[in-house]
Residue, then its C-alpha position, 0 to 999 in steps of 0.5 A: m476527450p478534448d474538454l480535459d486539460d493536460k493536467q487532468v489527463r496526466f493525473a488520471l494516467k498517474l493514478h491508473t498506472g500507479s495502481t497495484r492492480y495495474l502493476k500486478s497486470l504489468a508484472n504478470g502479463d506479456k501483452r499490452f491492450d488498448l482501451d477496446g481490449n485488443p492486443v497492441g504489443e508486448i510488455a518489455v522485460e525492463q517494464r515487467q521488472q520495474a513493476l515487480e520492484c515497485l510492488k515489492d517496495r510497496f508491499r515492504k513499506k506496507a508490512e513495515q507500517h503494519r509492524v509499527e502499528q502492531v508495536k504501538k498497539q502492544k505498548l498501549e495495551e501494556e501501558q493500560q495493564r500497568q495503569q490497571k495494576l496501579l489502580k488496584l494497588a492504590e485501592k488495596f493499600g489506599r484505605 
């Protein structure tokens, strides 16, 4: 595609090779394929290991983010319950 400049090609390749789907294929596969689906070579052990490490790191970060969100949600729910109890007490003793 000669109408694409180098930045566009680099950006597209970075998106593709950084995707979880691509990294999983790289980590679990043993052959590389060209754009037509023909095998063109082997995946190096180092490349497979790097893909695995990248996936582990990505999933670890996502799990940590999920835990943080759960803690925030729990604290918000606790605060809402506390506010409801305070309102009930104010209604009961505010007469």
